C-alpha positions as CSV (number, residue, x, y, z in Angstrom):
1,M,3.2,-23.3,-15.5
2,H,4.1,-19.7,-15.9
3,Q,4.7,-20.3,-19.6
4,L,1.1,-21.9,-20.1
5,A,-0.5,-18.9,-18.1
6,T,1.6,-16.5,-20.1
7,Q,0.7,-18.3,-23.4
8,W,-3.0,-18.1,-22.5
9,I,-3.4,-14.4,-21.6
10,V,-1.0,-13.4,-24.4
11,G,-3.2,-15.4,-26.8
12,L,-6.5,-13.9,-25.4
13,L,-5.1,-10.4,-26.0
14,R,-3.5,-11.0,-29.4
15,D,-6.6,-12.7,-30.6
16,R,-8.6,-9.4,-29.9
17,K,-5.8,-7.2,-31.0
18,I,-5.5,-5.6,-27.5
19,P,-2.1,-3.9,-26.9
20,F,-0.4,-4.9,-23.6
21,L,2.8,-4.3,-21.6
22,I,4.4,-6.8,-19.5
23,C,5.7,-5.4,-16.2
24,G,6.5,-6.7,-12.7
25,G,8.6,-9.7,-12.1
26,L,8.2,-11.1,-15.6
27,A,9.6,-8.0,-17.2
28,A,12.4,-8.0,-14.6
29,K,13.2,-11.5,-15.6
30,G,13.6,-10.4,-19.2
31,Y,16.2,-7.9,-18.2
32,G,18.2,-10.2,-15.9
33,S,16.3,-11.0,-12.6
34,G,16.5,-14.8,-11.6
35,R,14.0,-14.6,-8.9
36,D,11.0,-17.0,-8.9
37,L,7.9,-15.5,-10.4
38,N,5.0,-14.8,-8.0
39,D,2.5,-13.9,-10.8
40,I,2.4,-12.4,-14.2
41,D,1.6,-8.6,-14.2
42,L,0.5,-6.6,-17.3
43,F,-1.4,-3.5,-18.3
44,V,-3.8,-3.0,-21.0
45,P,-5.5,0.4,-22.2
46,G,-8.3,1.4,-20.1
47,E,-10.8,1.3,-23.1
48,D,-9.9,-2.4,-23.5
49,F,-10.0,-3.5,-19.9
50,S,-13.6,-4.6,-19.8
51,S,-13.1,-6.7,-22.9
52,V,-10.2,-8.5,-21.2
53,V,-12.3,-9.2,-18.1
54,Q,-15.1,-10.6,-20.2
55,A,-12.9,-12.7,-22.3
56,G,-11.3,-14.3,-19.4
57,Q,-14.2,-14.6,-17.1
58,E,-14.0,-18.2,-16.5
59,F,-10.7,-17.9,-14.8
60,I,-11.3,-14.9,-12.7
61,S,-10.0,-15.4,-9.1
62,K,-10.3,-11.7,-7.9
63,A,-13.1,-9.7,-9.6
64,A,-12.3,-6.6,-11.5
65,A,-12.3,-3.6,-9.2
66,H,-10.4,-0.5,-8.1
67,R,-8.1,-1.4,-5.3
68,Q,-5.4,0.4,-3.2
69,E,-3.1,-2.4,-1.8
70,E,0.7,-3.1,-1.6
71,G,1.8,0.2,-3.1
72,W,-0.5,0.1,-5.9
73,D,-3.8,2.3,-6.6
74,L,-5.4,0.9,-9.8
75,T,-8.3,-1.0,-11.4
76,Y,-7.3,-4.7,-12.0
77,V,-8.6,-8.2,-12.4
78,Q,-6.8,-11.3,-11.3
79,F,-7.1,-14.4,-13.3
80,K,-6.0,-17.9,-12.2
81,Y,-4.8,-20.2,-15.1
82,E,-3.2,-23.6,-14.2
83,G,-2.6,-22.4,-10.7
84,I,-0.8,-19.2,-11.9
85,K,-2.0,-15.8,-11.0
86,V,-2.4,-13.4,-13.9
87,E,-3.0,-9.9,-12.9
88,V,-4.2,-7.4,-15.7
89,G,-4.4,-3.7,-14.8
90,S,-6.0,-0.9,-16.6
91,A,-3.4,1.6,-17.5
92,D,-6.0,4.6,-16.9
93,G,-5.3,6.4,-13.6
94,A,-2.8,3.8,-12.3
95,K,-0.7,5.2,-9.4
96,I,2.1,3.9,-7.3
97,L,3.1,4.7,-3.8
98,D,6.5,6.4,-3.7
99,A,8.2,4.8,-0.5
100,G,10.7,7.7,-0.2
101,S,7.9,10.5,-0.1
102,G,4.9,8.6,0.9
103,A,3.0,10.2,-2.0
104,W,0.9,8.5,-4.6
105,V,2.4,9.2,-8.0
106,P,0.9,8.5,-11.4
107,L,2.2,5.4,-13.4
108,D,2.4,6.7,-16.9
109,I,1.9,3.5,-18.9
110,D,2.9,4.2,-22.5
111,F,2.0,1.5,-25.0
112,S,4.5,2.9,-27.6
113,R,7.5,2.4,-25.1
114,Y,8.6,-1.2,-25.0
115,A,11.2,-3.7,-25.9
116,T,10.2,-6.9,-27.5
117,L,12.1,-9.7,-25.9
118,P,11.9,-13.5,-26.1
119,L,10.4,-15.0,-22.7
120,L,8.7,-18.2,-21.8
121,G,8.7,-19.2,-25.4
122,L,7.0,-16.1,-26.6
123,E,8.0,-12.7,-28.1
124,L,6.8,-10.2,-25.3
125,P,6.3,-6.6,-25.1
126,L,8.2,-5.6,-21.8
127,M,8.0,-2.1,-20.3
128,L,11.3,-0.4,-21.0
129,K,13.9,-1.1,-18.5
130,D,14.3,2.4,-17.4
131,D,10.6,2.6,-16.8
132,L,10.6,-0.7,-14.8
133,V,13.6,0.3,-12.7
134,Q,12.0,3.9,-12.1
135,Y,8.6,2.3,-10.8
136,K,10.4,-0.5,-8.9
137,S,12.5,2.0,-7.3
138,A,9.6,4.1,-6.1
139,L,7.7,1.1,-4.6
140,S,10.9,-0.1,-3.0
141,R,9.5,-3.4,-1.8
142,P,12.0,-6.2,-1.1
143,V,11.1,-8.0,-4.5
144,D,11.5,-4.7,-6.3
145,L,15.1,-4.0,-4.8
146,E,15.9,-7.6,-5.7
147,D,14.9,-7.2,-9.2
148,I,16.8,-3.8,-9.5
149,R,19.9,-5.3,-8.0
150,A,19.7,-8.3,-10.6
151,I,19.2,-5.9,-13.4
152,F,22.1,-3.8,-12.8
153,E,24.4,-6.7,-11.9
154,L,23.6,-8.3,-15.5
155,E,24.5,-5.0,-17.1
156,G,27.7,-4.8,-14.9
157,T,26.8,-1.2,-13.9
158,S,26.4,0.5,-10.6
159,N,23.1,2.3,-9.9
160,D,21.8,5.3,-7.9
161,Y,18.4,3.7,-6.9
């Protein structure tokens, strides 16, 4: 089902020539995490966000709004496609809670920094591994720490995160 949901959102974005960056668990999977996906997370440029919301409106399960929850402070919309949650965030002004300092820090989403990897039958632009590890380290939720461990185990390296 994750494959169908990913094909749906990627098709919607590519048909409209909207740049996007896969992050979260799906990006971690591309770099070696084997955990089950909770949802599909991605970012689009702020100027394209309303177009995405409009294009996917029949599948909206959580209306587009600015929210501060679970270590995130951003504007996003949640779609549900074939039972799978697809969360699309606006890159403008996104912040994460640094668990170490307790401070909200900007999440700099740079659409020119990505790695194209095959996942779920598609070639997907994933947030660069170092950027992913950096934000997951800051959040430090159990799923983030699990992803970081898996990424470094696959690489066969230790880490300081």
